[in-house]
N, C-alpha and C positions, 0 to 999 in steps of 0.2 A: 076372414079381413085384413088384407095387405094394406099394413101403411107405408107411406115411403116420407122414411125422415131425411132429412135434406143436412150436412153434418159436416161443419168447417173446423175441421183439426186442423191447429196453428202451433208454431212454439208459441211457447209464452214468453210476454216482453211486461217490463217494469210496469206496463199501463194495466196489464191484469194482476195488479198486487193484489188490491182492496179484496176482489172473488176469490181468486186463487187462495189467500189467507183463511177468507170464510169458509171453505173447503178444505185447508190443513184443519181448522180449530175444529170442523165436524169430524174429521178421519184421526186427531190425534189429541180430543179435549184434556185428556192431562196434561199435556204440554203448555208450559206458559206461553203467553204471548209474544215473549222477546225471543226466548227459542225458536218458536218457529219462525219470526221475521229474521231471525239470525240467518238458518237456515236457507232460506229463501234467497234470501242476499249470495250466497255462497252458490248455488245453485245455476241463477244469471249468472253469474258473474265465470262460472266454467263451462268451453262451448262440449266439454265431454261427459257433462251431465245434463241432458236435456229433459226438458217438460213442456210435455203437452198439455193443451187443452182444446175443449169442448167448446166454441164458443157458438152460442145460441142466436137467432134472427134478431133480439133486441140488445144485443152488444153485451150481452150478461155470458157469466160461464155457467156450464151445467158439468162439468166432469175435468178432472186432468189423470196425468200420469208423470211422476218421476219416477227418472231412468239415469243410470251410471254404471261404471264397472268396479269390479270388485277381483282383489288378488286372489280369489277362489270363493266356492259356492256350495255346498251339498250337491253329491250325487255330480257333481260338473267334473268333466275330467281335462281339461283345459283352464287355462290363465293365459290372460285378463280371463273375465267372464260377465255379457251383462247381465244386469240385476235392474226388477223395479224397487224402489225404493220405498214408493206409495202411490195407491190407486184409487182414486174417488170418483164417484158417480152422483149426482144428485138424487134425494128421493125420487123426487116425481119421474123421472128417465129411467129408473131402475127395472129389470126385467124385460125389457127391449134391445137387451143384445149392445146398447151401446160399448159396454165394456170392451167384450171381445172384440169390435171390429178396430 
């Protein structure tokens, strides 16, 4: 049985802060709240470190991916290199290929 999932993937905004923070806490539970929020502020302020979110039909978020560039990365032959800094999908959406998309 194929289930069609409508995805609204867009760039994160300041309005996404609480939902994005909720997911960041799920991905990095050992980090303190102040560090997580500080990192979010830096990401939102830098156009070269886009964060993309999956917005559900009810307006809440279901996933995010934080991207950026690094001077080098293991296995890369070029510089700079695109890099995934963080990737999270809510438990109820896992196993559906959303992260892959």
